[in-house]
matplotlib code that plots the C-alpha trace (Angstrom):
import matplotlib.pyplot as plt

x = [210.0, 212.5, 216.2, 217.3, 220.9, 219.3, 217.2, 218.5, 217.0, 219.1, 222.3, 221.8, 221.0, 224.1, 226.2, 224.4, 225.2, 228.9, 228.5, 227.0, 229.9, 232.4, 230.6, 230.3, 233.9, 234.6, 232.2, 233.7, 234.9, 232.4, 229.5, 230.7, 227.7, 225.4, 224.4, 227.2, 225.8, 222.3, 223.0, 225.0, 222.3, 219.5, 221.5, 222.2, 218.5, 217.5, 219.2, 218.9, 215.1, 214.9, 217.0, 215.4, 211.8, 212.7, 212.7, 209.1, 206.4, 203.9, 204.0, 202.1, 205.0, 207.5, 205.6, 205.7, 209.5, 209.8, 207.7, 210.3, 213.2, 211.4, 211.0, 214.7, 215.3, 213.3, 215.1, 218.5, 217.2, 216.3, 219.7, 221.6, 219.8, 220.8, 224.4, 224.3, 222.9, 225.8, 228.2, 229.3, 228.6, 228.5, 225.5, 227.0, 227.4, 223.9, 222.4, 224.4, 223.6, 219.9, 219.6, 220.8, 218.5, 215.5, 216.2, 216.3, 213.0, 211.4, 212.8, 211.6, 208.2, 207.9, 208.9, 206.4, 203.6, 204.3, 203.7, 200.4, 199.0]
y = [104.4, 104.3, 103.6, 106.6, 105.1, 102.2, 104.4, 104.7, 108.2, 109.3, 107.6, 109.1, 112.6, 112.6, 111.8, 114.6, 117.0, 116.2, 116.9, 120.3, 121.2, 120.1, 122.1, 125.2, 125.1, 126.4, 129.4, 132.9, 133.9, 136.8, 134.2, 132.6, 134.1, 134.2, 131.4, 129.0, 129.2, 128.9, 125.8, 124.1, 124.8, 123.5, 120.3, 119.7, 120.1, 117.1, 114.3, 116.2, 116.3, 112.7, 111.8, 114.2, 112.9, 109.2, 108.7, 109.8, 107.3, 109.2, 108.6, 111.8, 113.8, 111.8, 112.6, 116.3, 116.2, 114.4, 117.3, 119.7, 117.7, 117.8, 121.6, 121.8, 119.8, 122.4, 125.3, 123.7, 123.3, 127.0, 128.0, 125.8, 127.5, 130.9, 129.6, 128.6, 132.0, 133.7, 131.4, 129.7, 126.2, 124.8, 123.3, 119.9, 120.4, 121.7, 118.7, 116.2, 117.5, 118.3, 114.7, 113.3, 115.8, 114.6, 111.0, 112.0, 113.8, 110.7, 108.5, 110.7, 111.1, 107.3, 106.6, 109.2, 107.5, 104.2, 105.7, 104.9, 108.1]
z = [83.7, 80.8, 81.0, 79.0, 78.4, 76.6, 74.3, 70.7, 70.5, 73.4, 72.1, 68.6, 69.9, 72.0, 69.1, 67.2, 69.9, 69.6, 65.8, 66.5, 68.8, 66.1, 63.4, 65.5, 66.5, 63.0, 63.3, 63.7, 67.3, 67.1, 67.1, 70.3, 72.3, 69.3, 67.0, 68.3, 71.8, 70.5, 68.4, 71.2, 73.9, 71.6, 70.8, 74.4, 75.1, 72.9, 74.9, 78.2, 77.9, 76.9, 80.1, 82.4, 82.1, 81.4, 85.2, 85.7, 85.9, 83.7, 80.0, 79.7, 81.2, 79.2, 76.1, 76.9, 77.3, 74.0, 72.3, 73.9, 72.3, 68.9, 69.3, 70.0, 66.7, 64.7, 66.5, 65.4, 61.8, 61.6, 63.1, 60.7, 57.8, 59.2, 59.6, 55.9, 54.9, 56.8, 55.0, 58.3, 56.8, 53.4, 51.6, 52.0, 55.7, 56.0, 54.0, 56.0, 59.5, 58.8, 57.3, 60.6, 62.5, 60.4, 61.4, 65.0, 64.7, 63.1, 65.7, 68.6, 67.0, 66.5, 70.0, 71.4, 69.3, 71.1, 74.7, 76.1, 77.5]

ax = plt.figure().add_subplot(projection="3d")
ax.plot(x, y, z, "-o")
ax.set_aspect("equal")
plt.show()
């Protein structure tokens, strides 16, 4: 069992989630139920999946939930590129947030590789 509140990947993905909320608050109101909602839900999914399965005793189950978190990261990356294509975010914003996202992916992947399955 892992104490998710002590995991750096959980802490960092929580902060990232807040960044996504701030970023999407600037999106057009017409996107409230579109890409804004999709980005927010996917960003919430990262720390939520880490927390949800950290209480389980099986590293195999935990590893599966970490995979889901990584999948959410790639979903966010795609959605951010679409937001850029639609001129909702600048190139600088895209580069900055995808850089942080890449770091989270690396951290989750590295942590996942340490689990004994």
